[in-house]
C-alpha angles and dihedrals in degrees: 000000000000118000112249114240115235108254091233091051091047091051092048091049091051091049091050090050092050091050092049092047092049091053096042119120104229090195093066117106118251116263118266112277094029111142118204114206134189097008100194092321120145112251133208132214119248119194124200129191115222134176117247089255093051092046092049092048093051091045091052093050092047092050091049088055093043091239133129110255092240092053092051094044091049091051090050092049094047091047091053091046090053091050092049092050093050093045092062 
């Protein structure tokens, strides 16, 4: 199970992020290796049926990485899609 972040630490982290975002120069180029995805493209919903065990396993991994399940699952699917495309 994922370790719970102390509410004071979480609040401080959010405040740090807000301060960094406020001072960010939006004209700067993105760092090397940055991949931009879905630039103003319409998206579609994709539903997947999972057993309770599969769902719980994915949920546990997502929580351990502090990610929403859908974000992690999408990243996995896109990574696999990229590998399949390059294998051809």
